[in-house]
C-alpha positions as CSV (number, residue, x, y, z in Angstrom):
1,M,283.2,218.1,35.5
2,K,282.6,221.3,34.0
3,G,278.9,221.1,35.3
4,W,280.1,221.0,39.0
5,K,282.7,223.6,37.9
6,L,279.7,226.0,37.5
7,V,278.0,225.1,40.4
8,E,280.9,225.8,42.3
9,T,281.2,229.2,40.8
10,A,277.7,229.8,41.1
11,I,277.8,228.9,44.9
12,F,280.9,231.5,45.1
13,I,279.7,234.2,43.6
14,G,276.3,234.1,45.9
15,L,278.8,233.7,48.9
16,F,281.0,236.4,48.2
17,F,278.0,238.8,47.7
18,Y,276.4,237.7,50.6
19,V,279.6,237.4,53.1
20,T,280.5,240.7,51.9
21,Y,276.9,242.6,52.6
22,D,277.1,240.9,55.6
23,L,280.3,242.1,56.5
24,V,279.5,245.9,56.0
25,S,276.0,246.2,56.9
26,G,277.0,244.2,60.4
27,F,280.2,246.7,61.0
28,S,277.5,249.5,60.1
29,Q,275.1,248.6,62.9
30,Y,277.7,247.3,65.3
31,S,279.8,250.8,65.0
32,W,276.4,252.7,65.3
33,E,275.9,250.4,68.8
34,T,279.0,251.4,69.8
35,V,279.2,255.0,69.4
36,S,275.6,254.9,71.7
37,G,277.8,253.4,74.3
38,K,276.9,249.4,73.6
39,G,278.6,247.3,71.1
40,F,282.3,246.9,71.2
41,V,282.2,248.9,74.5
42,S,280.0,246.3,76.3
43,D,281.5,243.4,74.2
44,F,285.3,244.2,75.7
45,F,284.4,245.5,79.1
46,D,281.6,243.7,80.5
47,P,283.1,240.3,80.2
48,I,286.0,241.4,82.2
49,S,284.1,243.1,84.7
50,Q,281.4,241.1,85.4
51,K,282.4,237.2,84.9
52,K,286.3,237.4,84.7
53,E,286.0,235.6,81.0
54,Y,288.8,237.1,79.5
55,Y,289.0,235.2,76.2
56,K,285.4,236.9,75.5
57,S,287.2,240.2,75.2
58,I,289.6,238.9,72.6
59,L,286.7,237.9,70.6
60,A,285.4,241.3,70.9
61,V,288.5,242.7,69.4
62,I,288.7,240.2,66.7
63,G,285.3,241.0,65.6
64,I,286.0,244.5,65.1
65,F,289.1,244.7,63.7
66,I,289.3,241.9,61.1
67,P,285.9,243.4,59.3
68,I,287.3,246.8,59.3
69,F,290.5,245.1,57.5
70,T,289.0,242.8,55.2
71,I,286.1,245.3,53.8
72,W,289.1,247.9,53.2
73,E,291.0,245.4,51.2
74,I,287.7,243.9,49.1
75,F,286.6,247.8,48.3
76,V,290.4,248.3,47.1
77,F,289.9,245.4,45.1
78,L,286.8,246.3,43.4
79,F,287.4,249.9,42.8
80,S,290.7,248.6,41.2
81,Q,288.8,246.3,38.9
82,F,285.7,248.8,37.6
83,R,288.5,251.2,36.7
84,N,290.7,248.5,34.7
85,K,291.2,249.9,31.1
86,E,291.9,246.5,29.9
87,Y,288.4,245.1,30.3
88,P,285.4,246.2,28.4
89,Q,284.3,249.6,29.1
90,A,280.7,248.4,30.0
91,G,278.0,246.1,29.6
92,W,278.0,242.6,30.0
93,G,281.7,242.0,29.1
94,K,283.0,244.1,31.8
95,I,280.9,242.2,34.7
96,S,282.1,239.2,33.0
97,A,285.8,240.0,33.3
98,I,285.5,241.3,36.7
99,L,283.7,238.1,38.1
100,R,286.3,236.4,36.5
101,R,289.1,238.2,38.3
102,T,287.2,238.1,41.4
103,S,286.9,234.2,41.2
104,L,290.4,233.8,40.9
105,E,291.3,236.4,43.6
106,Y,288.7,235.4,46.0
107,Q,287.0,231.7,45.7
108,P,289.5,229.2,47.1
109,T,289.2,231.8,50.1
110,F,285.5,232.4,50.4
111,L,284.8,228.8,49.8
112,A,287.5,227.3,52.3
113,S,286.5,229.8,54.7
114,T,283.0,228.9,54.9
115,L,283.8,224.9,55.4
116,G,286.1,225.2,58.1
117,G,288.2,228.1,58.5
118,L,286.9,231.4,59.9
119,I,284.5,229.9,62.1
120,P,286.8,227.0,63.6
121,K,289.8,229.9,64.2
122,I,287.3,231.8,66.2
123,L,286.3,228.5,68.1
124,M,289.9,227.6,68.8
125,I,289.9,230.8,70.9
126,D,287.2,229.6,72.8
127,V,288.7,226.0,72.9
128,F,292.4,227.7,73.7
129,W,290.7,229.3,77.0
130,H,288.5,226.2,78.3
131,W,291.3,223.7,77.9
132,L,293.9,226.0,79.9
133,P,292.9,225.1,83.7
134,W,293.8,221.4,82.6
135,F,297.1,222.0,81.1
136,Q,297.9,224.9,84.2
137,K,298.7,221.6,86.6
138,Y,301.8,221.1,84.6
139,S,302.9,225.0,85.4
140,F,306.0,224.9,87.6
141,F,306.1,228.6,88.4
142,T,303.6,231.4,86.9
143,I,305.4,234.6,86.1
144,T,304.1,238.4,87.2
145,F,303.2,241.3,85.3
146,T,306.9,243.0,85.1
147,W,307.8,244.7,82.0
148,Y,310.9,242.2,81.5
149,N,308.1,239.3,82.1
150,W,306.0,240.4,79.1
151,I,309.0,240.2,77.0
152,Y,309.6,236.7,78.3
153,A,305.6,236.2,77.4
154,L,305.7,237.3,74.0
155,L,309.1,235.6,73.2
156,A,307.7,231.9,74.5
157,W,304.2,232.4,72.5
158,E,306.4,233.1,69.5
159,L,308.5,230.4,70.1
160,T,305.4,227.9,70.4
161,T,304.1,229.7,67.1
162,W,307.5,229.0,65.4
163,L,307.5,225.3,66.4
164,W,304.1,224.4,65.5
165,H,304.1,226.4,61.9
166,F,307.7,224.7,61.2
167,G,306.5,221.6,62.0
168,A,303.6,222.1,59.8
169,H,305.9,222.4,56.6
170,R,308.3,219.9,57.6
171,I,306.0,217.2,58.5
172,R,303.7,215.9,55.8
173,I,300.8,215.0,57.3
174,F,300.5,218.4,59.0
175,W,301.6,220.0,55.8
176,C,298.4,218.4,54.2
177,L,296.1,220.3,56.8
178,H,298.1,223.6,56.6
179,S,298.5,223.5,52.7
180,P,295.3,224.9,52.1
181,H,296.4,228.2,53.8
182,H,299.4,228.5,51.1
183,A,297.4,227.0,48.0
184,P,296.0,230.5,47.1
185,Q,297.9,232.2,44.1
186,E,296.6,235.6,45.1
187,F,297.3,237.3,48.2
188,N,294.9,239.4,50.0
189,M,293.6,239.5,53.9
190,T,291.0,236.9,53.4
191,V,294.0,234.3,53.1
192,A,294.4,234.4,56.6
193,W,290.7,233.1,57.1
194,V,291.8,229.5,55.3
195,H,293.2,226.9,57.3
196,F,292.2,223.2,57.7
197,F,288.9,222.6,60.1
198,A,291.2,220.5,62.5
199,E,294.6,222.6,62.3
200,G,293.7,224.9,65.0
201,Y,293.1,221.9,67.6
202,Y,296.4,220.1,67.7
203,T,298.2,223.5,67.5
204,T,296.2,224.6,70.2
205,V,297.4,221.5,72.3
206,L,301.4,222.0,71.5
207,Q,301.2,225.7,72.7
208,L,299.4,225.8,75.7
209,F,301.5,222.7,77.0
210,I,304.7,224.8,76.1
211,L,303.4,228.2,77.6
212,M,302.0,226.4,81.0
213,I,305.0,224.4,81.4
214,L,307.0,227.7,80.3
215,G,305.3,229.2,83.4
216,I,303.4,232.2,81.2
217,N,300.6,233.7,83.1
218,P,297.1,233.4,81.4
219,A,295.8,236.7,81.9
220,M,299.2,237.7,79.6
221,L,297.9,235.4,76.9
222,V,294.4,237.8,76.6
223,V,296.4,240.5,75.4
224,I,299.1,238.9,73.1
225,M,296.4,236.8,71.7
226,S,294.6,239.6,70.6
227,F,297.7,241.4,69.0
228,E,298.2,238.1,67.5
229,V,295.3,237.4,65.7
230,M,295.0,241.3,64.3
231,W,298.2,241.1,63.3
232,G,298.1,237.8,62.0
233,T,295.0,239.3,59.5
234,L,297.1,242.6,58.7
235,I,299.8,240.4,57.6
236,H,298.1,239.1,54.7
237,A,297.4,242.2,53.1
238,G,298.4,242.4,49.4
239,E,300.1,245.0,47.6
240,R,296.9,246.6,46.7
241,S,296.4,247.5,50.0
242,L,300.0,247.8,51.3
243,K,302.4,248.5,48.2
244,T,306.1,247.0,49.2
245,G,304.5,245.9,52.8
246,R,307.9,246.7,54.7
247,L,306.7,249.2,57.0
248,G,310.0,251.1,57.1
249,I,312.1,250.7,59.9
250,T,309.5,248.4,61.9
251,R,310.4,245.3,59.6
252,F,313.3,245.0,61.5
253,F,311.5,244.1,64.6
254,V,308.3,243.3,63.6
255,M,307.0,240.8,60.9
256,T,305.8,242.9,58.4
257,P,303.2,242.1,55.3
258,S,306.5,242.2,53.6
259,H,307.6,238.9,55.5
260,H,304.7,237.1,55.0
261,R,304.3,237.5,51.7
262,V,307.8,235.9,51.2
263,H,306.5,233.0,53.5
264,H,303.8,232.4,51.3
265,G,306.0,232.8,48.2
266,R,306.7,229.4,46.2
267,N,309.9,230.7,45.0
268,P,312.9,228.5,45.8
269,L,314.2,231.5,47.8
270,Y,311.5,231.7,50.0
271,L,310.5,228.0,50.4
272,D,309.8,227.1,54.7
273,T,311.0,231.1,56.2
274,N,309.5,233.4,58.0
275,F,307.5,231.4,60.1
276,C,306.9,233.7,62.9
277,T,303.7,235.9,63.4
278,L,304.6,239.2,65.4
279,L,308.6,239.3,66.0
280,P,311.4,238.0,63.8
281,F,313.5,237.1,66.4
282,W,313.1,233.0,66.6
283,D,313.3,233.1,62.9
284,W,316.7,234.8,62.9
285,V,317.5,232.4,65.5
286,F,316.8,229.3,63.6
287,G,317.9,230.5,60.2
288,T,315.0,231.1,58.9
289,L,314.3,234.6,58.2
290,Q,314.2,235.6,54.7
291,P,313.4,239.5,53.7
292,L,311.7,240.0,50.6
293,R,314.3,240.5,47.7
294,D,313.6,242.8,44.9
295,E,315.3,240.9,42.4
296,V,313.1,237.6,43.1
297,K,309.9,238.3,42.0
298,L,307.2,236.9,44.4
299,E,305.3,234.0,43.1
300,Y,302.4,232.8,45.3
301,G,301.0,229.1,45.9
302,I,302.6,225.9,46.3
303,T,305.1,224.1,44.2
304,R,302.6,221.6,42.5
305,K,300.2,222.6,40.0
306,V,296.6,223.7,42.1
307,V,293.4,224.8,40.2
308,V,292.2,227.5,42.6
309,T,288.7,227.3,41.4
310,N,288.6,223.5,42.1
311,F,287.6,223.4,45.9
312,W,288.5,219.5,45.9
313,D,292.2,220.0,44.4
314,F,292.5,223.5,46.4
315,Y,291.2,221.7,49.7
316,F,291.7,218.0,49.7
317,G,294.7,217.6,46.8
318,E,297.7,217.2,49.4
319,I,295.3,214.4,51.3
320,F,294.9,212.3,48.2
321,L,298.2,212.9,47.1
322,L,299.8,211.5,50.4
323,A,296.8,208.6,50.4
324,H,298.1,207.7,46.9
325,D,301.9,207.5,48.0
326,L,300.7,205.3,51.0
327,K,298.7,203.0,48.6
328,R,301.8,202.6,46.6
329,A,304.5,202.4,49.3
330,H,306.2,199.3,50.3
331,G,306.2,198.0,53.5
332,V,305.2,199.8,57.3
333,K,308.4,201.6,57.0
334,N,308.2,203.4,53.7
335,K,304.6,204.3,54.9
336,L,305.2,205.8,58.2
337,L,308.1,207.8,56.6
338,Y,305.7,209.2,53.8
339,V,303.6,210.2,56.8
340,I,306.4,212.3,59.0
341,M,308.7,213.0,56.5
342,P,308.8,216.3,54.8
343,P,306.9,217.2,51.5
344,G,308.5,216.4,48.8
345,W,310.4,213.2,50.5
346,S,310.2,210.3,48.3
347,A,311.0,206.5,49.1
348,D,312.4,205.9,45.9
349,G,314.1,209.3,45.4
350,P,315.2,211.6,44.3
351,D,313.6,213.8,46.7
352,H,311.9,217.3,46.1
353,T,311.8,219.0,49.6
354,A,311.6,222.5,50.3
355,A,315.3,222.3,52.0
356,K,316.8,220.8,49.1
357,S,314.9,223.3,46.7
358,R,316.0,226.3,48.8
359,K,319.5,224.5,48.9
360,D,320.2,224.3,44.9
361,F,318.7,228.1,44.5
362,L,321.3,229.1,46.8
363,A,324.6,227.1,45.5
364,T,323.9,229.0,42.5
365,H,322.9,232.5,43.7
366,P,325.2,232.7,46.9
367,G,324.9,236.5,47.0
368,L,321.2,236.1,47.8
369,S,322.0,233.9,51.0
370,L,321.7,235.4,54.7
371,A,324.1,233.2,56.2
372,K,327.0,235.2,55.5
373,K,325.1,238.2,56.9
374,R,324.0,236.6,59.6
375,T,327.7,235.2,60.6
376,Q,328.9,238.8,60.4
377,F,326.0,240.2,62.3
378,T,326.8,237.2,65.1
379,N,330.9,238.1,65.2
380,F,330.0,241.8,65.5
381,F,328.0,241.3,69.1
382,V,330.5,238.9,70.2
383,T,333.4,240.9,69.4
384,L,331.7,244.1,70.8
385,A,331.2,241.9,74.2
386,R,335.0,240.9,74.6
387,K,335.8,244.7,73.9
388,V,333.5,245.5,76.4
389,A,334.4,242.6,79.0
390,H,338.2,244.0,78.6
């Protein structure tokens, strides 16, 4: 096992330098081509003007913004490590310390994205667009390009995001696919790369079906998906890139890095909250909105102990645990319940679900609950509406 760990570490070190070099050199060349009128200019406009393949324009937007975000954060991390005064000042001791810290920070995300994170995420958009005509047959109507329909389309997209994301946390078989995204114990933009290779496909089916029934114009999805993927990467920015991540007053209107850091927290207060990507609206409606509280220091990761430098535990650990529970469960009913009930549910009891942990925590820390504030906020608008009506 120790030998495999060394092999895994060696693979990561090679991947880290190769991917970082590839990102920097590829982005530099692409930027030079863009300045000369090719590159991003042709990649974005040619699919629209020539073949009407709008999804390729989405990929062009992703292709330029994600490297910018990622290169910046990796640069900030490495710069901070070389300036770390706790490390030896020179020689192999300093290099060894930097490599160990880099491994803890990036090994799980780089290995997971190589196996099945970044590439399937890009392919998912391709699949999304190719499956679109089939799902359009179920549309009862299609909205037009008015300003209020844009708001409707954005809210509809965010509703589908909330639904699949909520299910990924509350249905254990889906949590097995989603958990690698939450397993990293360090938070940075490469965490956005980490998804189980099969997850994007079932979420695409769910989102497309609902969006078409709601009459969303496919052309609107081009714009919304572009913003969603870019913003979905940015909100994974860690404290080194954006210290508080609250983004000032905008935190009341959009999901910020601060919100998403909470979503990745394993503290009882933060479990199963902030499922949306762009707007906090549906989290507010469904009672899952949770701002970062300064008195509750964030701890990233999932609630069980994970060895993040062990790829098998990090990527497949929840699947192994589910298989173990299914093996020892008595009867078909209990086996089925282990598959569809929330993570932490037990046929033998007691349950250790996220909902129970959060409820128990708030019972002893009532001042941190948003329920009272949310009720006061709702009552304010109800009272205001009654005054206006009279």
